[in-house]
C-alpha positions in Angstrom: -72.4 -131.6 -3.5 -70.4 -134.8 -3.0 -73.4 -137.2 -2.7 -71.1 -140.2 -2.6 -69.4 -138.9 0.6 -72.8 -138.1 2.2 -74.0 -141.5 1.3 -70.9 -143.2 2.6 -71.2 -141.4 6.0 -74.9 -142.0 6.2 -74.7 -145.7 5.4 -71.8 -146.3 7.8 -73.8 -144.7 10.6 -77.0 -146.6 9.7 -75.0 -149.8 9.6 -73.8 -149.2 13.2 -77.5 -149.1 14.2 -78.1 -152.6 12.8 -75.0 -153.9 14.5 -76.2 -152.6 17.9 -79.9 -153.3 17.4 -80.6 -154.2 21.0 -79.1 -150.9 22.3 -80.4 -148.7 19.5 -83.9 -149.9 18.9 -85.0 -152.8 21.2 -84.0 -151.3 24.5 -85.8 -147.9 24.1 -88.9 -149.6 22.8 -89.0 -151.9 25.8 -88.4 -149.0 28.2 -91.3 -147.1 26.7 -93.5 -150.1 26.9 -92.7 -150.3 30.6 -93.8 -146.6 31.0 -97.2 -147.6 29.4 -97.6 -150.5 31.8 -96.4 -148.7 35.0 -97.9 -145.2 34.5 -101.0 -146.6 32.7 -101.8 -148.9 35.6 -100.6 -146.9 38.6 -101.6 -143.4 37.6 -104.2 -144.2 35.0 -106.4 -145.8 37.7 -106.5 -142.4 39.4 -106.5 -140.0 36.4 -109.0 -141.4 33.9 -109.0 -138.5 31.4 -107.1 -135.3 30.6 -109.0 -132.9 28.3 -111.3 -135.6 27.2 -108.4 -138.0 26.3 -107.8 -141.2 28.2 -104.7 -140.9 30.3 -102.9 -143.9 28.6 -103.5 -142.3 25.2 -102.4 -138.9 26.6 -99.0 -140.4 27.4 -98.2 -141.5 23.9 -96.9 -138.2 22.4 -94.9 -137.4 25.5 -93.3 -140.9 25.6 -92.4 -140.7 21.9 -90.9 -137.2 22.4 -88.9 -138.5 25.4 -87.3 -141.3 23.3 -86.9 -139.0 20.3 -85.0 -136.3 22.1 -82.7 -138.5 24.0 -81.9 -140.9 21.1 -81.4 -138.1 18.6 -78.9 -136.5 20.9 -77.1 -139.8 21.8 -76.9 -141.0 18.2 -75.5 -137.8 16.8 -73.2 -137.1 19.7 -71.6 -140.6 19.7 -71.5 -140.6 15.9 -69.2 -137.6 15.7 -67.4 -138.2 19.0 -66.1 -141.6 18.1 -64.0 -140.4 15.1 -62.6 -137.7 17.4 -61.7 -140.4 20.0 -60.0 -142.7 17.5 -58.4 -139.9 15.5 -60.1 -140.8 12.2 -61.8 -137.5 12.0 -58.6 -136.0 10.6 -58.9 -138.4 7.6 -62.4 -137.1 7.2 -61.4 -133.5 7.4 -58.6 -134.0 4.9 -60.9 -135.7 2.4 -62.6 -133.7 -0.4 -65.7 -133.4 1.7 -67.3 -130.1 2.7 -68.4 -129.4 6.3 -72.0 -129.3 5.1 -71.7 -132.8 3.7 -70.2 -134.1 6.9 -73.0 -132.6 9.0 -75.6 -133.9 6.5 -74.3 -137.4 6.7 -74.0 -137.7 10.5 -77.1 -135.7 11.4 -79.2 -137.3 8.6 -78.4 -140.8 9.9 -79.0 -139.8 13.6 -82.4 -138.2 12.6 -83.4 -141.2 10.5 -82.7 -143.6 13.4 -84.7 -141.4 15.8 -87.7 -141.1 13.4 -87.7 -144.9 12.9 -87.6 -145.4 16.6 -90.5 -142.9 17.1 -92.6 -144.7 14.6 -91.9 -148.1 16.2 -92.9 -146.7 19.6 -96.1 -145.3 18.0 -96.9 -148.7 16.5 -96.2 -150.4 19.8 -98.5 -147.9 21.7 -101.5 -149.4 19.8 -101.1 -152.6 21.7 -101.6 -150.8 25.0 -104.0 -147.8 24.3 -106.3 -146.5 21.6 -104.3 -143.9 19.7 -105.8 -141.4 17.2 -103.9 -139.1 15.0 -106.0 -136.1 14.1 -103.3 -134.5 11.8 -100.9 -137.2 10.4 -98.9 -134.8 8.3 -98.4 -132.3 11.2 -97.4 -135.3 13.4 -94.7 -136.4 10.9 -93.6 -132.8 10.5 -93.1 -132.3 14.2 -91.4 -135.7 14.4 -88.9 -135.1 11.6 -88.1 -131.5 12.5 -87.6 -132.4 16.1 -85.4 -135.3 15.2 -83.2 -133.1 12.9 -83.0 -130.3 15.5 -81.9 -132.5 18.4 -79.6 -134.5 16.2 -77.9 -131.2 15.4 -77.8 -130.5 19.1 -76.3 -133.9 19.7 -73.7 -133.2 17.0 -72.7 -130.1 18.9 -72.4 -132.0 22.1 -70.2 -134.7 20.4 -67.9 -131.9 19.1 -67.8 -130.3 22.6 -67.2 -133.4 24.6 -63.7 -134.6 25.2 -64.6 -137.7 27.1 -67.4 -140.3 27.3 -68.7 -138.8 30.5 -69.5 -135.5 28.9 -71.5 -137.3 26.2 -74.0 -138.3 28.9 -74.1 -135.2 31.0 -76.5 -133.1 28.9 -78.9 -135.9 27.9 -79.1 -137.3 31.5 -78.9 -134.2 33.6 -80.6 -131.6 31.4 -82.7 -133.0 28.6 -84.3 -135.9 30.4 -85.4 -133.8 33.4 -86.8 -131.1 31.1 -88.8 -133.7 29.3 -90.2 -135.2 32.5 -91.1 -131.6 33.7 -92.3 -130.5 30.3 -95.8 -132.1 30.3 -94.9 -135.6 29.1 -97.1 -137.2 31.8 -99.5 -134.4 32.7 -101.0 -131.2 31.3 -99.4 -128.1 32.7 -102.9 -126.7 33.3 -103.1 -129.1 36.2 -100.3 -127.2 38.0 -100.8 -124.2 40.3 -100.6 -120.8 38.5 -97.1 -120.0 39.7 -95.7 -123.4 38.4 -97.5 -123.0 35.2 -95.6 -119.8 34.6 -92.3 -121.4 35.5 -93.0 -124.4 33.3 -93.4 -122.1 30.3 -89.7 -121.3 30.5 -89.0 -125.0 29.7 -88.5 -125.2 25.9 -89.5 -128.9 25.8 -93.1 -127.9 26.8 -93.6 -126.3 23.4 -92.3 -129.4 21.5 -94.5 -131.8 23.5 -97.5 -129.5 23.3 -97.3 -129.1 19.5 -96.7 -132.8 19.0 -99.7 -133.8 21.2 -101.9 -131.3 19.3 -101.2 -133.3 16.1 -102.7 -136.3 17.8 -105.7 -135.0 19.8 -106.0 -131.3 18.9 -105.3 -130.4 22.5 -102.3 -128.4 23.6 -100.9 -126.4 26.6 -99.6 -123.6 24.4 -100.6 -122.2 21.0 -99.5 -124.5 18.1 -98.0 -121.6 16.2 -95.9 -120.8 19.3 -94.7 -124.4 19.4 -93.8 -124.3 15.8 -91.9 -121.0 16.2 -89.9 -122.4 19.2 -88.8 -125.5 17.4 -87.8 -123.5 14.3 -85.9 -121.0 16.5 -84.0 -123.8 18.2 -83.2 -125.4 14.8 -81.8 -122.1 13.5 -79.7 -121.7 16.7 -78.3 -125.2 16.3 -77.4 -124.5 12.6 -75.7 -121.3 13.6 -73.6 -123.0 16.3 -72.6 -125.8 13.9 -71.6 -123.2 11.3 -69.5 -121.4 13.9 -67.8 -124.7 15.1 -66.6 -125.5 11.6 -65.7 -121.9 10.8 -63.5 -121.6 13.9 -62.4 -125.3 14.2 -63.5 -125.4 17.8 -62.6 -128.7 19.4 -61.8 -130.1 15.9 -58.5 -128.5 14.7 -56.1 -129.1 17.6 
């Protein structure tokens, strides 16, 4: 493996984060803090507890997951799309760097940025609500695996997109609504039976449920099912990325 190439891609992408610190880190943290203030004050006064957990604390895993999914996708999608847009991707493809090393560099940087952001939001949450983490290692596992999976998903979107508008379509019109409807702000047990069944077709439910279990040992679905779903989506993303580079889809034109 060409570790120098992976390191070069990784450090270049990480350096872009520090150059755009306000957009990459500060803005998502402020937005999440506003969720705590607005939802904690407006809804928290009416819903004091869910499954024995204060409503403000109940929000924490969902809000972290909201930022984690959207930022993982955005970071990875823009990271690979920009070389396509400027034409420098051909220099990368002609260099002695394997496809695996390219993916490792871009996806690794995007996942690292998302994990850092998630941990910052977790630290920020302590200023607003009491947060307990029952299973720290499980929490980190879900955090890292989710970041890697959705960074791969974002990488796929970056390859697929042929303009800046397409980069925003999936995160804004698909992922964000799925997160909001996936139990970020409520337990799906609070829904009528019919809508509970419908909600179970939302894959984000399993991510948020498993992540929330690592905090408070409460979940809407079985933890093993949550883990199986995230690993299944990870395997699917890996298979799609492999197919993209095998066929040259949207790369070799």
